[in-house]
C-alpha positions in Angstrom: -34.0 25.5 20.7 -35.6 28.5 18.9 -36.5 28.3 15.2 -33.9 30.8 14.2 -31.1 28.8 15.9 -32.5 25.6 14.4 -32.4 27.1 10.9 -29.0 28.5 11.3 -27.6 25.2 12.5 -29.0 23.1 9.6 -29.3 25.6 6.7 -26.1 24.4 5.0 -27.2 20.8 5.1 -30.6 21.7 3.5 -28.9 23.7 0.8 -26.5 20.8 0.0 -29.5 18.4 0.0 -31.5 20.6 -2.4 -28.4 21.0 -4.7 -28.2 17.2 -5.0 -31.9 16.9 -5.8 -31.5 19.5 -8.5 -28.8 17.4 -10.1 -30.9 14.2 -9.9 -34.0 16.0 -11.3 -31.9 17.3 -14.2 -32.6 20.9 -13.4 -30.0 23.6 -14.1 -29.1 25.7 -11.1 -29.4 29.5 -11.5 -26.3 30.9 -12.9 -24.3 33.7 -11.4 -25.4 32.7 -7.8 -23.2 31.0 -5.3 -24.1 27.3 -5.1 -23.5 25.0 -2.1 -21.4 21.9 -2.6 -23.9 19.2 -3.7 -24.3 16.2 -1.5 -22.7 13.0 -3.0 -25.5 10.9 -4.4 -24.7 7.7 -2.4 -25.1 9.7 0.8 -28.7 10.7 -0.1 -30.5 7.9 1.9 -28.8 8.8 5.2 -29.4 12.5 4.5 -33.0 11.8 3.7 -33.5 10.0 7.1 -31.9 12.9 8.9 -34.1 15.4 7.1 -37.2 13.5 8.1 -36.0 13.6 11.7 -35.5 17.3 11.4 -39.0 17.7 9.9 -40.5 15.8 12.8 -38.7 18.1 15.3 -40.0 21.2 13.4 -43.5 19.9 13.6 -43.3 18.9 17.3 -42.0 22.3 18.2 -44.6 24.1 16.2 -42.1 26.0 14.1 -43.5 28.2 11.3 -45.6 26.9 8.5 -43.0 28.2 6.0 -40.2 26.1 7.5 -42.4 23.0 7.8 -43.4 23.4 4.1 -39.9 23.8 3.0 -38.7 20.7 4.8 -41.7 18.7 3.7 -41.1 19.6 0.1 -37.5 18.5 0.3 -38.5 15.3 1.9 -41.1 14.6 -0.8 -38.7 15.3 -3.6 -36.1 13.0 -2.0 -38.6 10.2 -1.6 -39.5 10.4 -5.3 -35.8 10.1 -6.2 -35.1 7.2 -3.8 -38.1 5.1 -4.5 -38.8 5.6 -8.2 -37.6 2.1 -9.2 -34.7 0.5 -11.0 -34.2 3.4 -13.4 -33.5 5.7 -10.5 -30.9 3.3 -9.1 -29.2 3.0 -12.5 -29.2 6.8 -12.8 -27.7 7.1 -9.3 -24.9 4.7 -10.2 -24.2 6.5 -13.5 -24.1 9.8 -11.5 -21.7 8.3 -9.0 -19.3 7.0 -11.7 -19.4 10.0 -13.9 -19.1 12.6 -11.1 -18.8 11.6 -7.5 -16.1 8.9 -7.9 -13.5 11.0 -9.9 -14.1 13.9 -7.6 -13.4 11.7 -4.6 -10.2 10.4 -6.2 -9.0 14.0 -6.8 -9.9 14.9 -3.3 -7.5 12.2 -2.2 -4.7 13.1 -4.7 -2.0 13.0 -2.1 -2.8 9.4 -1.1 -3.2 8.5 -4.7 0.3 9.6 -5.6 1.8 7.9 -2.5 0.1 4.6 -3.4 1.1 5.0 -7.0 4.8 5.3 -5.8 4.4 2.3 -3.4 3.2 0.2 -6.4 5.0 1.4 -9.5 8.5 2.0 -8.1 8.9 -1.6 -6.8 7.3 -2.8 -10.1 9.9 -0.9 -12.2 12.8 -1.7 -9.9 12.1 -5.4 -9.7 11.4 -5.5 -13.5 14.8 -4.0 -14.3 16.6 -6.2 -11.7 15.0 -9.5 -13.0 15.6 -8.5 -16.6 19.3 -8.2 -15.8 19.4 -11.3 -13.7 16.4 -13.6 -14.5 17.2 -16.0 -11.7 15.9 -13.4 -9.2 12.4 -14.4 -10.1 12.9 -17.5 -7.9 13.0 -15.3 -4.9 9.2 -14.7 -5.5 8.0 -17.7 -7.5 8.5 -21.4 -7.1 10.3 -23.1 -10.1 7.1 -24.9 -11.2 5.2 -21.5 -11.3 8.0 -20.1 -13.4 7.7 -23.1 -15.8 3.9 -22.6 -16.0 4.6 -18.9 -16.8 6.9 -19.7 -19.7 4.4 -22.2 -21.1 1.6 -19.8 -20.8 3.3 -17.1 -22.9 5.2 -19.4 -25.3 4.8 -18.3 -29.0 3.0 -21.6 -29.8 0.1 -20.5 -27.5 -0.7 -17.7 -29.9 -2.2 -20.3 -32.3 -4.6 -21.6 -29.7 -7.8 -19.6 -29.2 -10.1 -20.3 -26.3 -13.8 -21.2 -26.9 -16.4 -18.6 -26.0 -17.5 -20.6 -23.0 -13.9 -20.6 -21.7 -13.8 -16.8 -22.2 -16.9 -16.5 -20.0 -15.4 -18.7 -17.4 -12.2 -16.7 -17.4 -14.2 -13.5 -17.1 -15.7 -14.8 -13.8 -12.2 -16.0 -12.7 -10.6 -12.6 -13.4 -13.4 -10.8 -11.6 -13.0 -12.9 -8.5 -9.2 -12.6 -8.6 -8.9 -8.9 -9.3 -11.7 -7.7 -7.0 -10.6 -10.1 -4.2 -7.1 -8.6 -4.4 -8.6 -5.1 -4.2 -10.7 -5.9 -1.2 -7.7 -7.5 0.6 -5.7 -4.4 0.0 -8.5 -2.3 1.4 -9.1 -4.4 4.4 -5.4 -4.6 5.1 -5.5 -0.9 5.8 -7.1 -1.4 9.2 -3.7 -2.7 10.5 -2.4 0.9 10.8 -2.2 1.0 7.0 0.6 -1.6 7.0 -1.5 -4.3 5.3 -2.4 -1.9 2.4 1.2 -0.9 2.0 2.3 -4.5 2.0 -0.2 -5.5 -0.6 0.9 -2.6 -2.9 4.6 -3.5 -2.5 4.0 -7.2 -3.0 1.9 -6.8 -6.1 4.3 -4.3 -7.6 7.2 -6.6 -7.0 5.4 -9.6 -8.4 4.2 -7.9 -11.6 7.6 -6.4 -12.1 9.3 -9.7 -11.7 7.0 -11.4 -14.2 7.5 -8.6 -16.7 11.2 -8.5 -16.3 11.6 -12.3 -16.6 9.4 -12.7 -19.7 11.1 -9.8 -21.4 14.5 -11.3 -20.7 13.3 -14.6 -22.2 12.2 -12.9 -25.3 8.4 -13.5 -24.8 7.6 -9.9 -25.2 5.0 -10.0 -27.9 2.8 -12.7 -26.3 3.0 -11.1 -22.9 2.7 -7.4 -23.7 -0.1 -7.8 -26.3 -2.0 -9.7 -23.6 -1.7 -7.1 -20.8 -1.8 -4.0 -23.0 -5.6 -3.7 -23.3 -6.6 -4.1 -19.6 -3.5 -2.9 -17.9 -4.6 0.7 -17.4 -7.8 -0.2 -15.6 -6.4 -3.1 -13.6 -3.3 -1.3 -12.3 -5.2 1.9 -11.5 -7.8 -0.2 -9.6 -5.0 -1.7 -7.5 -3.7 1.7 -6.6 -7.2 3.0 -5.7 -7.6 0.0 -3.4 -4.4 1.1 -1.6 -5.8 4.6 -1.3 -9.0 3.3 0.4 -6.9 1.1 2.7 -4.5 3.9 3.7 -7.5 6.1 4.6 -8.5 3.4 7.1 -5.0 3.2 8.5 -4.7 7.0 8.8 -8.0 7.2 10.7 -6.6 4.8 13.3 -3.2 6.4 13.5 -4.3 10.1 13.4 -8.0 10.5 14.1 -7.7 14.3 14.7 -10.5 15.9 16.6 -12.7 12.9 16.4 -12.6 9.7 18.4 -10.9 6.8 16.6 -14.2 5.0 16.2 -15.8 8.1 14.6 -12.8 8.7 12.4 -12.7 5.1 11.3 -16.4 5.2 10.4 -15.9 8.3 8.3 -12.8 6.8 6.6 -14.7 3.5 5.9 -17.6 5.4 4.4 -15.3 7.3 2.1 -13.2 4.2 1.4 -16.2 2.1 0.4 -17.1 4.7 -2.2 -13.6 4.5 -3.6 -13.9 0.6 -3.5 -17.1 0.9 -5.5 -15.3 2.8 -8.2 -12.4 0.4 -8.0 -14.8 -2.5 -8.5 -16.1 -0.9 -11.7 -12.6 -0.5 -13.0 -11.5 -4.0 -12.2 -14.7 -5.5 -13.7 -14.0 -3.6 -16.9 -10.4 -4.9 -16.8 -11.6 -8.4 -16.3 -14.0 -8.1 -19.3 -11.2 -6.8 -21.5 -8.8 -9.5 -20.3 -11.2 -12.3 -21.0 -12.7 -11.2 -24.3 -10.1 -9.0 -25.9 -6.6 -9.6 -24.5 -6.9 -13.4 -25.1 -7.9 -13.0 -28.7 -4.8 -13.9 -30.7 -6.4 -13.0 -34.1 -6.1 -9.3 -33.3 -2.8 -7.8 -34.6 -0.3 -6.6 -32.0 -0.3 -3.0 -33.4 -4.1 -2.7 -32.7 -3.7 -4.2 -29.2 -0.9 -1.7 -28.3 -3.0 1.2 -29.7 -6.0 0.2 -27.7 -3.8 -0.1 -24.7 -2.5 3.4 -25.1 -6.0 4.7 -25.6 -7.0 3.0 -22.4 -4.3 4.9 -20.4 -5.4 8.1 -22.0 -9.0 7.5 -21.1 -8.2 6.7 -17.4 -6.0 9.8 -17.1 -8.7 12.0 -18.6 -11.5 10.4 -16.5 -9.8 10.7 -13.1 -8.4 14.2 -13.8 -11.4 15.8 -15.7 -14.7 14.0 -15.1 -17.1 15.9 -12.8 -15.1 19.2 -12.8 -18.1 21.1 -14.3 -20.3 20.0 -11.4 -20.4 22.4 -8.5 
């Protein structure tokens, strides 16, 4: 292959690679010039390896010194970003959460709203049905589970505060439970998306049934003050796990111009990035649930206000974060 053909084939990749390095090095790109879409930060290691291979090809074929110097400079800058120690890794994660993740969610807006409907519509429908006929909860929960539920949110429980060690233990429990649920929803997508859809429907029905039953029993304050603070992050995390799962299922059902294995690898790569963001949201939800939601000394009005702020923040984050990045 001649040098001109080689450059024409890979020029867009090199521009995207350079744009990401600019962001990581905190340099401002030139204004009023068209900028290539920057490479997502978590794809930098794979792109770096590919660049090194292209550099080796350019050297072996004796391409011009200018091209070799350009590729060598890109490789050196990327090496410095990838291997500059823990601070670089933390910066990469911050970059991912502040820019790449919300951009990726917006890029999958259609799937997001589909998963939100699969989750929230059963939740609202079941909640209303159980509120009107509380005995319907036994179609989802065993009688002893319902008894435990009533005891957990009984007004007398508000006078009993957990010790700090118990809060820490519950934090670990909530992380394992919430993130485990998210990963099961994601993994269920491999079954043509049916597993992910099932998990969304099931969890919507379950949460709706519990909410409707406790509301019908008059346990509204103890229940809603508990879930208000972490609800925005936990429920959004569940929906995002469904998005990642349905991407897997869609790759199997309709791979398009790729082979099923290639489409599945691409969907899994994109899905894992959504799962990383989901994990961050569910970890935050677990922290709030363990150390804030369970604190009965906080007035209900403050808990409801914080809950409302949480929903506002998650909406602004997913809809606005990263929009100013090319």
